[in-house]
C-alpha beads as a LAMMPS data file, in Angstrom:
LAMMPS data file: protein, C-alpha beads

401 atoms
400 bonds

1 atom types
1 bond types

-500.0 500.0 xlo xhi
-500.0 500.0 ylo yhi
-500.0 500.0 zlo zhi

Masses

1 110.0

Atoms # bond

1 1 1 447.767 204.074 242.632
2 1 1 445.577 201.941 244.969
3 1 1 446.542 201.809 248.642
4 1 1 446.013 198.572 250.637
5 1 1 445.793 197.958 254.345
6 1 1 448.035 195.486 256.161
7 1 1 445.063 193.225 256.783
8 1 1 444.127 193.189 253.123
9 1 1 447.621 192.171 252.076
10 1 1 447.826 189.462 254.750
11 1 1 444.433 188.140 253.711
12 1 1 445.453 188.200 250.012
13 1 1 448.602 186.247 250.736
14 1 1 446.637 183.808 252.863
15 1 1 444.215 183.155 249.998
16 1 1 447.061 182.513 247.608
17 1 1 448.719 180.047 249.979
18 1 1 445.544 178.213 250.942
19 1 1 444.606 177.736 247.288
20 1 1 447.979 176.257 246.418
21 1 1 447.594 172.516 245.770
22 1 1 450.971 171.551 247.181
23 1 1 450.586 173.567 250.383
24 1 1 447.144 172.116 251.158
25 1 1 448.552 168.768 252.185
26 1 1 452.202 167.945 252.565
27 1 1 454.663 166.108 254.808
28 1 1 457.802 167.863 256.010
29 1 1 460.823 166.221 257.601
30 1 1 462.775 168.103 260.230
31 1 1 463.915 168.467 263.831
32 1 1 461.630 169.677 266.603
33 1 1 462.680 172.863 268.449
34 1 1 461.031 175.394 270.777
35 1 1 458.375 172.814 271.667
36 1 1 455.767 174.193 274.097
37 1 1 452.574 172.574 275.386
38 1 1 449.937 175.294 275.862
39 1 1 447.518 175.228 278.835
40 1 1 444.631 174.957 276.358
41 1 1 446.052 171.711 275.017
42 1 1 447.698 172.990 271.794
43 1 1 451.363 172.354 270.930
44 1 1 453.521 175.130 269.492
45 1 1 456.887 174.194 267.997
46 1 1 459.312 174.856 265.158
47 1 1 460.509 172.449 262.486
48 1 1 464.077 173.022 261.383
49 1 1 466.904 171.569 259.351
50 1 1 470.302 172.839 258.274
51 1 1 468.668 175.245 255.797
52 1 1 465.985 176.977 257.837
53 1 1 463.019 176.937 260.252
54 1 1 459.221 176.761 259.884
55 1 1 456.927 177.697 262.814
56 1 1 454.228 175.109 263.446
57 1 1 451.201 174.457 265.619
58 1 1 449.207 171.313 266.391
59 1 1 445.760 172.043 267.775
60 1 1 444.229 170.011 270.588
61 1 1 441.660 168.360 268.306
62 1 1 444.378 166.728 266.169
63 1 1 446.595 165.504 269.019
64 1 1 444.483 162.503 270.084
65 1 1 444.585 160.900 266.611
66 1 1 447.711 162.441 265.116
67 1 1 450.299 162.122 267.925
68 1 1 451.249 158.893 269.751
69 1 1 454.270 160.133 271.715
70 1 1 455.372 163.132 273.729
71 1 1 456.953 165.689 271.443
72 1 1 460.295 167.066 272.642
73 1 1 463.066 169.233 271.257
74 1 1 465.624 167.424 269.146
75 1 1 463.326 164.697 267.829
76 1 1 463.506 163.846 264.112
77 1 1 459.922 163.852 262.910
78 1 1 457.676 163.690 259.854
79 1 1 454.934 166.314 260.108
80 1 1 451.843 166.098 257.886
81 1 1 449.620 169.132 257.535
82 1 1 449.059 172.327 255.557
83 1 1 450.715 175.734 255.227
84 1 1 448.618 178.727 256.264
85 1 1 448.983 182.391 257.204
86 1 1 448.444 183.772 260.695
87 1 1 447.050 187.159 259.635
88 1 1 447.586 188.958 262.928
89 1 1 451.379 188.521 262.766
90 1 1 451.612 188.369 259.005
91 1 1 453.575 185.130 258.987
92 1 1 453.015 181.707 257.530
93 1 1 453.193 178.539 259.603
94 1 1 452.651 174.824 259.393
95 1 1 449.333 173.534 260.750
96 1 1 450.079 169.934 261.747
97 1 1 447.458 167.199 261.573
98 1 1 449.843 164.358 262.448
99 1 1 453.392 163.981 263.705
100 1 1 455.414 160.782 263.503
101 1 1 458.956 159.988 264.492
102 1 1 461.191 159.568 261.485
103 1 1 461.360 155.916 260.494
104 1 1 458.025 155.105 262.108
105 1 1 456.391 154.740 258.737
106 1 1 458.612 151.766 257.962
107 1 1 457.870 150.240 261.362
108 1 1 454.140 150.605 260.831
109 1 1 454.426 148.862 257.508
110 1 1 456.397 146.035 259.108
111 1 1 453.827 145.882 261.925
112 1 1 450.972 145.431 259.441
113 1 1 452.936 142.860 257.434
114 1 1 453.685 140.730 260.508
115 1 1 450.179 141.147 261.833
116 1 1 448.700 139.828 258.595
117 1 1 451.187 136.964 258.341
118 1 1 450.817 135.739 261.917
119 1 1 447.052 136.126 261.871
120 1 1 446.886 133.952 258.750
121 1 1 448.868 131.296 260.605
122 1 1 446.258 131.341 263.409
123 1 1 448.459 132.814 266.162
124 1 1 445.763 135.327 267.037
125 1 1 442.818 132.894 266.944
126 1 1 440.520 133.817 269.875
127 1 1 439.274 130.215 270.143
128 1 1 442.775 129.116 271.165
129 1 1 443.065 131.524 274.083
130 1 1 443.713 129.802 277.395
131 1 1 441.617 130.831 280.415
132 1 1 443.368 132.833 283.131
133 1 1 443.340 130.979 286.497
134 1 1 441.120 132.688 289.038
135 1 1 443.253 131.799 292.056
136 1 1 446.904 131.450 291.004
137 1 1 449.617 130.420 293.468
138 1 1 452.648 131.256 291.271
139 1 1 452.799 134.148 288.822
140 1 1 455.777 134.791 286.544
141 1 1 456.731 138.260 285.314
142 1 1 458.880 139.044 282.273
143 1 1 459.996 142.678 282.374
144 1 1 462.931 144.890 283.317
145 1 1 463.928 144.634 286.976
146 1 1 464.638 148.384 287.223
147 1 1 461.603 149.770 285.400
148 1 1 458.513 151.428 286.826
149 1 1 456.429 148.512 285.563
150 1 1 457.797 145.976 288.052
151 1 1 457.398 148.408 290.948
152 1 1 453.754 148.993 290.007
153 1 1 453.172 145.249 289.727
154 1 1 454.775 144.555 293.118
155 1 1 452.792 147.317 294.836
156 1 1 449.504 146.078 293.407
157 1 1 450.348 142.445 294.234
158 1 1 451.074 143.323 297.879
159 1 1 447.834 145.247 298.113
160 1 1 445.614 142.699 296.371
161 1 1 447.097 139.301 297.183
162 1 1 450.319 139.025 299.233
163 1 1 449.935 135.219 299.375
164 1 1 450.860 134.641 295.700
165 1 1 454.502 133.838 294.852
166 1 1 455.952 136.176 292.220
167 1 1 458.858 135.094 289.984
168 1 1 460.648 137.831 288.033
169 1 1 462.699 137.110 284.933
170 1 1 464.684 140.285 284.327
171 1 1 464.619 140.948 280.591
172 1 1 465.668 143.757 278.302
173 1 1 462.520 145.433 277.060
174 1 1 464.083 147.878 274.594
175 1 1 466.938 147.959 272.163
176 1 1 469.174 145.359 270.585
177 1 1 468.760 141.858 272.007
178 1 1 465.599 142.728 273.910
179 1 1 463.425 140.271 271.975
180 1 1 465.805 137.386 272.731
181 1 1 465.717 137.977 276.504
182 1 1 461.930 138.267 276.468
183 1 1 461.679 134.904 274.667
184 1 1 464.100 133.335 277.144
185 1 1 462.067 134.664 280.058
186 1 1 458.793 133.276 278.675
187 1 1 460.303 129.833 278.073
188 1 1 462.044 129.741 281.460
189 1 1 458.948 130.637 283.458
190 1 1 456.754 128.382 281.317
191 1 1 459.026 125.431 282.180
192 1 1 458.806 126.284 285.909
193 1 1 455.080 125.563 285.984
194 1 1 453.696 129.040 286.599
195 1 1 449.939 129.466 286.863
196 1 1 450.066 132.747 284.926
197 1 1 452.789 134.789 283.211
198 1 1 452.739 138.575 282.788
199 1 1 454.771 139.988 279.885
200 1 1 455.107 143.749 279.566
201 1 1 456.747 147.091 280.132
202 1 1 455.830 150.766 280.517
203 1 1 454.884 153.141 277.746
204 1 1 457.083 154.562 274.981
205 1 1 457.305 155.203 271.270
206 1 1 456.771 152.520 268.657
207 1 1 460.531 152.037 268.495
208 1 1 460.685 151.572 272.288
209 1 1 457.926 148.953 272.184
210 1 1 459.152 147.192 269.035
211 1 1 460.650 144.194 270.850
212 1 1 457.091 143.112 271.659
213 1 1 456.280 143.173 267.921
214 1 1 459.137 140.824 267.071
215 1 1 457.982 137.581 265.471
216 1 1 460.038 135.430 267.861
217 1 1 458.347 137.033 270.892
218 1 1 454.875 136.566 269.416
219 1 1 455.567 132.895 268.668
220 1 1 456.964 132.296 272.173
221 1 1 453.756 133.698 273.674
222 1 1 451.629 131.557 271.363
223 1 1 453.588 128.353 272.055
224 1 1 453.666 128.735 275.843
225 1 1 451.566 126.234 277.822
226 1 1 451.061 128.776 280.610
227 1 1 448.315 131.437 280.156
228 1 1 449.957 134.775 279.364
229 1 1 448.705 138.294 280.014
230 1 1 450.340 141.089 278.031
231 1 1 450.626 144.549 279.519
232 1 1 452.713 146.637 277.146
233 1 1 452.828 150.428 277.136
234 1 1 449.790 152.616 277.726
235 1 1 446.154 151.987 276.878
236 1 1 446.513 153.402 273.360
237 1 1 449.564 151.222 272.586
238 1 1 448.859 147.974 270.715
239 1 1 451.576 145.395 269.996
240 1 1 451.523 142.006 268.279
241 1 1 452.185 140.450 271.673
242 1 1 448.764 141.752 272.740
243 1 1 447.128 139.821 269.878
244 1 1 448.999 136.596 270.697
245 1 1 448.504 136.723 274.474
246 1 1 445.612 134.932 276.142
247 1 1 444.510 138.239 277.660
248 1 1 445.487 141.817 276.864
249 1 1 445.787 144.473 279.582
250 1 1 446.157 148.190 278.798
251 1 1 449.095 148.610 281.230
252 1 1 451.406 146.424 283.358
253 1 1 449.458 147.510 286.452
254 1 1 446.208 146.413 284.857
255 1 1 447.839 143.096 283.912
256 1 1 448.653 142.483 287.570
257 1 1 445.084 143.277 288.563
258 1 1 443.808 140.790 285.968
259 1 1 446.267 138.106 287.084
260 1 1 445.710 138.380 290.843
261 1 1 442.289 138.244 292.484
262 1 1 441.717 140.937 295.053
263 1 1 441.993 138.572 297.997
264 1 1 442.702 141.275 300.573
265 1 1 439.467 143.067 299.780
266 1 1 437.666 139.752 300.252
267 1 1 439.606 139.097 303.475
268 1 1 438.737 142.554 304.786
269 1 1 435.115 142.024 303.784
270 1 1 435.073 138.698 305.635
271 1 1 436.604 140.390 308.685
272 1 1 433.935 143.057 308.427
273 1 1 431.227 140.394 308.083
274 1 1 432.719 138.536 311.084
275 1 1 432.650 141.718 313.166
276 1 1 429.075 142.408 312.129
277 1 1 428.105 138.794 312.830
278 1 1 429.784 138.909 316.250
279 1 1 427.939 142.122 317.102
280 1 1 424.681 140.633 315.864
281 1 1 425.236 137.440 317.858
282 1 1 426.080 139.407 320.993
283 1 1 422.978 141.512 320.509
284 1 1 420.823 138.433 319.917
285 1 1 422.316 136.625 322.914
286 1 1 421.711 139.641 325.142
287 1 1 418.146 139.908 323.907
288 1 1 417.432 136.200 324.435
289 1 1 419.203 136.249 327.808
290 1 1 416.957 139.104 328.931
291 1 1 413.943 137.279 327.536
292 1 1 414.990 134.087 329.369
293 1 1 415.395 135.976 332.632
294 1 1 411.902 137.442 332.212
295 1 1 410.489 133.982 331.447
296 1 1 412.270 132.507 334.464
297 1 1 410.903 135.285 336.635
298 1 1 407.404 134.694 335.281
299 1 1 407.772 130.913 335.679
300 1 1 408.915 131.452 339.247
301 1 1 405.859 133.570 339.923
302 1 1 403.536 130.983 338.350
303 1 1 405.211 127.989 340.024
304 1 1 402.640 126.090 342.218
305 1 1 405.241 125.660 344.924
306 1 1 405.829 129.399 344.934
307 1 1 402.114 129.995 345.062
308 1 1 401.774 127.449 347.894
309 1 1 404.624 129.063 349.786
310 1 1 402.997 132.438 349.330
311 1 1 399.653 131.065 350.532
312 1 1 401.341 129.404 353.521
313 1 1 403.031 132.645 354.356
314 1 1 399.707 134.439 354.003
315 1 1 398.026 131.859 356.249
316 1 1 400.806 132.254 358.787
317 1 1 400.267 135.986 358.733
318 1 1 396.491 135.475 359.152
319 1 1 397.094 133.016 362.019
320 1 1 399.398 135.496 363.754
321 1 1 396.900 138.268 363.247
322 1 1 394.010 136.067 364.495
323 1 1 396.049 134.869 367.454
324 1 1 396.974 138.395 368.388
325 1 1 393.379 139.502 367.979
326 1 1 392.161 136.651 370.163
327 1 1 394.821 137.323 372.788
328 1 1 393.937 140.992 372.756
329 1 1 390.248 140.172 373.173
330 1 1 391.002 137.578 375.853
331 1 1 393.136 140.054 377.781
332 1 1 390.433 142.678 377.529
333 1 1 387.762 140.248 378.733
334 1 1 390.060 138.943 381.454
335 1 1 390.745 142.451 382.623
336 1 1 387.046 143.208 382.559
337 1 1 386.325 139.967 384.424
338 1 1 388.793 140.890 387.101
339 1 1 387.199 144.305 387.510
340 1 1 383.730 142.808 387.682
341 1 1 384.914 140.153 390.138
342 1 1 386.259 142.819 392.409
343 1 1 383.048 144.733 392.165
344 1 1 380.935 141.586 392.660
345 1 1 383.024 140.476 395.600
346 1 1 382.484 143.875 397.147
347 1 1 378.722 143.353 396.853
348 1 1 378.751 139.699 398.045
349 1 1 377.321 139.017 401.573
350 1 1 380.118 136.619 402.350
351 1 1 382.616 139.324 401.717
352 1 1 381.220 141.219 404.677
353 1 1 381.696 138.236 406.941
354 1 1 385.389 138.928 406.975
355 1 1 384.792 142.005 409.164
356 1 1 383.222 139.969 412.040
357 1 1 379.756 139.752 410.557
358 1 1 377.790 136.469 410.433
359 1 1 375.026 134.960 408.350
360 1 1 372.069 133.469 410.387
361 1 1 369.850 130.688 409.057
362 1 1 366.991 128.804 410.658
363 1 1 366.194 125.493 409.149
364 1 1 368.173 126.482 406.071
365 1 1 366.327 129.716 405.561
366 1 1 367.864 133.095 406.239
367 1 1 366.667 134.972 409.280
368 1 1 365.956 138.543 408.323
369 1 1 363.721 139.479 411.280
370 1 1 364.108 138.906 414.993
371 1 1 360.482 137.878 415.234
372 1 1 361.350 134.742 413.338
373 1 1 363.362 133.412 416.275
374 1 1 362.211 132.287 419.619
375 1 1 363.990 131.045 422.648
376 1 1 365.315 127.486 422.383
377 1 1 365.228 127.666 418.515
378 1 1 368.117 126.016 416.768
379 1 1 369.924 128.322 414.393
380 1 1 373.014 128.184 412.210
381 1 1 375.504 131.046 412.100
382 1 1 377.868 131.270 409.112
383 1 1 380.971 133.344 409.645
384 1 1 384.067 134.042 407.639
385 1 1 385.786 130.704 408.158
386 1 1 383.067 128.310 409.255
387 1 1 379.563 127.477 410.484
388 1 1 378.197 127.503 414.041
389 1 1 375.060 125.677 415.242
390 1 1 373.551 126.950 418.493
391 1 1 370.296 127.236 420.586
392 1 1 368.711 130.608 421.193
393 1 1 368.493 131.405 424.896
394 1 1 367.068 134.893 424.671
395 1 1 365.489 137.073 421.997
396 1 1 365.490 140.875 422.145
397 1 1 364.555 143.482 419.690
398 1 1 361.675 144.918 417.795
399 1 1 359.797 142.941 415.252
400 1 1 359.084 144.268 411.807
401 1 1 355.641 142.866 411.965

Bonds

1 1 1 2
2 1 2 3
3 1 3 4
4 1 4 5
5 1 5 6
6 1 6 7
7 1 7 8
8 1 8 9
9 1 9 10
10 1 10 11
11 1 11 12
12 1 12 13
13 1 13 14
14 1 14 15
15 1 15 16
16 1 16 17
17 1 17 18
18 1 18 19
19 1 19 20
20 1 20 21
21 1 21 22
22 1 22 23
23 1 23 24
24 1 24 25
25 1 25 26
26 1 26 27
27 1 27 28
28 1 28 29
29 1 29 30
30 1 30 31
31 1 31 32
32 1 32 33
33 1 33 34
34 1 34 35
35 1 35 36
36 1 36 37
37 1 37 38
38 1 38 39
39 1 39 40
40 1 40 41
41 1 41 42
42 1 42 43
43 1 43 44
44 1 44 45
45 1 45 46
46 1 46 47
47 1 47 48
48 1 48 49
49 1 49 50
50 1 50 51
51 1 51 52
52 1 52 53
53 1 53 54
54 1 54 55
55 1 55 56
56 1 56 57
57 1 57 58
58 1 58 59
59 1 59 60
60 1 60 61
61 1 61 62
62 1 62 63
63 1 63 64
64 1 64 65
65 1 65 66
66 1 66 67
67 1 67 68
68 1 68 69
69 1 69 70
70 1 70 71
71 1 71 72
72 1 72 73
73 1 73 74
74 1 74 75
75 1 75 76
76 1 76 77
77 1 77 78
78 1 78 79
79 1 79 80
80 1 80 81
81 1 81 82
82 1 82 83
83 1 83 84
84 1 84 85
85 1 85 86
86 1 86 87
87 1 87 88
88 1 88 89
89 1 89 90
90 1 90 91
91 1 91 92
92 1 92 93
93 1 93 94
94 1 94 95
95 1 95 96
96 1 96 97
97 1 97 98
98 1 98 99
99 1 99 100
100 1 100 101
101 1 101 102
102 1 102 103
103 1 103 104
104 1 104 105
105 1 105 106
106 1 106 107
107 1 107 108
108 1 108 109
109 1 109 110
110 1 110 111
111 1 111 112
112 1 112 113
113 1 113 114
114 1 114 115
115 1 115 116
116 1 116 117
117 1 117 118
118 1 118 119
119 1 119 120
120 1 120 121
121 1 121 122
122 1 122 123
123 1 123 124
124 1 124 125
125 1 125 126
126 1 126 127
127 1 127 128
128 1 128 129
129 1 129 130
130 1 130 131
131 1 131 132
132 1 132 133
133 1 133 134
134 1 134 135
135 1 135 136
136 1 136 137
137 1 137 138
138 1 138 139
139 1 139 140
140 1 140 141
141 1 141 142
142 1 142 143
143 1 143 144
144 1 144 145
145 1 145 146
146 1 146 147
147 1 147 148
148 1 148 149
149 1 149 150
150 1 150 151
151 1 151 152
152 1 152 153
153 1 153 154
154 1 154 155
155 1 155 156
156 1 156 157
157 1 157 158
158 1 158 159
159 1 159 160
160 1 160 161
161 1 161 162
162 1 162 163
163 1 163 164
164 1 164 165
165 1 165 166
166 1 166 167
167 1 167 168
168 1 168 169
169 1 169 170
170 1 170 171
171 1 171 172
172 1 172 173
173 1 173 174
174 1 174 175
175 1 175 176
176 1 176 177
177 1 177 178
178 1 178 179
179 1 179 180
180 1 180 181
181 1 181 182
182 1 182 183
183 1 183 184
184 1 184 185
185 1 185 186
186 1 186 187
187 1 187 188
188 1 188 189
189 1 189 190
190 1 190 191
191 1 191 192
192 1 192 193
193 1 193 194
194 1 194 195
195 1 195 196
196 1 196 197
197 1 197 198
198 1 198 199
199 1 199 200
200 1 200 201
201 1 201 202
202 1 202 203
203 1 203 204
204 1 204 205
205 1 205 206
206 1 206 207
207 1 207 208
208 1 208 209
209 1 209 210
210 1 210 211
211 1 211 212
212 1 212 213
213 1 213 214
214 1 214 215
215 1 215 216
216 1 216 217
217 1 217 218
218 1 218 219
219 1 219 220
220 1 220 221
221 1 221 222
222 1 222 223
223 1 223 224
224 1 224 225
225 1 225 226
226 1 226 227
227 1 227 228
228 1 228 229
229 1 229 230
230 1 230 231
231 1 231 232
232 1 232 233
233 1 233 234
234 1 234 235
235 1 235 236
236 1 236 237
237 1 237 238
238 1 238 239
239 1 239 240
240 1 240 241
241 1 241 242
242 1 242 243
243 1 243 244
244 1 244 245
245 1 245 246
246 1 246 247
247 1 247 248
248 1 248 249
249 1 249 250
250 1 250 251
251 1 251 252
252 1 252 253
253 1 253 254
254 1 254 255
255 1 255 256
256 1 256 257
257 1 257 258
258 1 258 259
259 1 259 260
260 1 260 261
261 1 261 262
262 1 262 263
263 1 263 264
264 1 264 265
265 1 265 266
266 1 266 267
267 1 267 268
268 1 268 269
269 1 269 270
270 1 270 271
271 1 271 272
272 1 272 273
273 1 273 274
274 1 274 275
275 1 275 276
276 1 276 277
277 1 277 278
278 1 278 279
279 1 279 280
280 1 280 281
281 1 281 282
282 1 282 283
283 1 283 284
284 1 284 285
285 1 285 286
286 1 286 287
287 1 287 288
288 1 288 289
289 1 289 290
290 1 290 291
291 1 291 292
292 1 292 293
293 1 293 294
294 1 294 295
295 1 295 296
296 1 296 297
297 1 297 298
298 1 298 299
299 1 299 300
300 1 300 301
301 1 301 302
302 1 302 303
303 1 303 304
304 1 304 305
305 1 305 306
306 1 306 307
307 1 307 308
308 1 308 309
309 1 309 310
310 1 310 311
311 1 311 312
312 1 312 313
313 1 313 314
314 1 314 315
315 1 315 316
316 1 316 317
317 1 317 318
318 1 318 319
319 1 319 320
320 1 320 321
321 1 321 322
322 1 322 323
323 1 323 324
324 1 324 325
325 1 325 326
326 1 326 327
327 1 327 328
328 1 328 329
329 1 329 330
330 1 330 331
331 1 331 332
332 1 332 333
333 1 333 334
334 1 334 335
335 1 335 336
336 1 336 337
337 1 337 338
338 1 338 339
339 1 339 340
340 1 340 341
341 1 341 342
342 1 342 343
343 1 343 344
344 1 344 345
345 1 345 346
346 1 346 347
347 1 347 348
348 1 348 349
349 1 349 350
350 1 350 351
351 1 351 352
352 1 352 353
353 1 353 354
354 1 354 355
355 1 355 356
356 1 356 357
357 1 357 358
358 1 358 359
359 1 359 360
360 1 360 361
361 1 361 362
362 1 362 363
363 1 363 364
364 1 364 365
365 1 365 366
366 1 366 367
367 1 367 368
368 1 368 369
369 1 369 370
370 1 370 371
371 1 371 372
372 1 372 373
373 1 373 374
374 1 374 375
375 1 375 376
376 1 376 377
377 1 377 378
378 1 378 379
379 1 379 380
380 1 380 381
381 1 381 382
382 1 382 383
383 1 383 384
384 1 384 385
385 1 385 386
386 1 386 387
387 1 387 388
388 1 388 389
389 1 389 390
390 1 390 391
391 1 391 392
392 1 392 393
393 1 393 394
394 1 394 395
395 1 395 396
396 1 396 397
397 1 397 398
398 1 398 399
399 1 399 400
400 1 400 401
């Protein structure tokens, strides 16, 4: 008898299952349980009904195309995939390629039917799209007043353009009667003369978003005179309202950004430009003021009057210097004159007359020798304070001759 290993048996069973035509591709209906999102991006879960349970896995590569909602325990789903064997544990499991909520298949069919019908009628004609105003003053919003969508819109509006008036029509966005309130909101705001209307809600399953696929909602968007921006669900969600709207946004937040120009960024930029311009002007003014002061200083130096004043001052200084020099020289010469006068006076014959001496002349000629005088000669005697004329009575003395 041949003996087999565990691996061989598991591999044999795997080959049998993978070659089975039915198990290669099938769709199983059941309820999700034990749903776990792995850190690597895979989803592990079980599919159960009242009769049993099948383990299942959906790998990361299939999630982007095969899953349009967040999988949670308790959901009724239709899982398409194949049955395989996980050899390590020796158990079979369902390898899911797509997962849809039960009943979604019918909704998709209805979606395609309406899409075709309304497109044929021209409701989606791109040539009929109205332009979105660049600078709206009044923007209407049709969404739930308690949802995250309106809070996101309000936050973005305050940040981008707090000067625009926002008008909210609180509508049901899910469930019975939701389509009617959305239509009423569109018509009400359209009649109020809005510049732009935003219609939308946050993300959800196709059932949650179905109100925006209703024919009455699509026609209300098409018939509105006001440009409408749709912002329904997440980026991957597409509704018939998106086709009918004048502009489609991936999310309600994005719809607000498309509806409102970013005025505050422009305002802040202008403030920044103003500050830069003020600084530049101050810098330029300071530079030209300094330049003007230098020019004024140079002009003052080159002014003929200034030059004349400087020359006058220089002449005054030269005059003072010349005057002082002359006075100094005059004083020196005066002092020298006085000294010489004293010396000359000391040598003068008349100066000796003061001491009782006299100066004798005969016929106007000085008498320097006694032999020149004889008795009865007339002579003149000059003394300190006068002149005496007399006759010689007697002559004594030795002659030089």
